[in-house]
C-alpha positions in Angstrom: 29.5 -7.1 -38.6 32.3 -7.7 -35.9 34.6 -10.6 -35.5 34.5 -12.1 -32.1 38.1 -11.3 -31.6 37.2 -7.5 -31.6 34.7 -8.0 -28.7 35.7 -7.6 -25.1 33.9 -8.8 -21.9 31.8 -6.2 -20.1 33.4 -5.0 -16.8 31.0 -3.3 -14.3 31.7 0.1 -13.0 34.4 0.4 -10.3 33.2 3.2 -8.1 36.6 3.8 -6.6 37.9 4.8 -10.1 34.7 6.5 -11.3 32.5 7.7 -8.5 30.4 10.0 -10.5 29.2 6.9 -12.7 27.4 5.4 -9.7 23.7 6.2 -10.1 22.1 7.0 -6.8 19.1 4.8 -5.9 15.9 6.6 -5.0 14.9 6.5 -1.4 11.7 4.7 -0.4 8.5 6.4 0.0 7.3 6.8 3.5 3.6 6.1 4.1 1.4 7.6 6.7 2.1 4.6 8.8 5.8 5.1 8.4 6.1 2.0 6.2 8.7 2.1 3.4 7.4 1.6 -0.2 9.3 1.3 -3.4 8.0 1.9 -7.0 7.7 -1.1 -9.3 9.4 -0.7 -12.6 8.4 -4.1 -14.2 7.4 -7.6 -13.5 10.1 -9.9 -14.8 8.8 -13.4 -14.1 6.1 -15.4 -12.3 6.0 -18.7 -10.5 3.5 -20.8 -8.6 4.3 -20.8 -4.9 2.1 -22.9 -2.5 -1.5 -22.1 -3.3 -0.8 -18.8 -5.0 1.7 -16.9 -7.3 4.8 -14.9 -6.8 6.2 -12.2 -9.1 9.8 -11.3 -9.7 9.7 -7.5 -9.3 12.4 -5.0 -10.6 12.2 -1.7 -8.7 12.6 1.8 -10.3 16.2 3.0 -10.1 17.5 -0.5 -8.9 19.4 -3.1 -10.8 18.7 -6.8 -11.3 20.7 -7.6 -8.1 17.8 -6.1 -6.1 15.0 -8.1 -7.9 12.6 -9.7 -5.4 10.0 -12.4 -5.4 6.8 -10.7 -4.2 3.4 -12.5 -3.4 0.6 -11.6 -5.8 -1.4 -10.5 -2.8 1.1 -7.7 -2.1 0.8 -6.2 -5.5 -2.6 -4.5 -5.2 -3.2 -1.8 -7.9 0.1 -2.4 -9.6 0.3 -1.0 -13.1 3.3 -3.2 -13.8 1.4 -6.3 -12.9 -1.4 -5.2 -15.3 1.1 -4.8 -18.1 2.4 -8.3 -17.3 -1.0 -9.8 -17.8 -1.6 -7.7 -21.0 1.6 -9.1 -22.5 0.5 -12.7 -21.8 2.3 -13.3 -18.6 0.8 -16.0 -16.3 -0.6 -15.7 -12.8 -3.7 -16.0 -10.8 -5.6 -13.4 -13.0 -4.3 -14.7 -16.4 -6.9 -16.0 -18.8 
């Protein structure tokens, strides 16, 4: 147990002071049509949007500041989306 007076607020990394602590972000994968693709780490949330659903996606190697709402139709054959449904997440394929 710790008393609250012993805790300190988290301060993010200052890359000017500690440049080696900055993790490099993986580059996109280039498809045969020269399109950029990124790997999905996990689905964070879902929401109904218009007549469909959107999912809040976290990308492999990127922090929460890069999370992005993606339409369900753009997440074909996505293992993270399958895991989202298995864990009870809602969306167009939830039962």
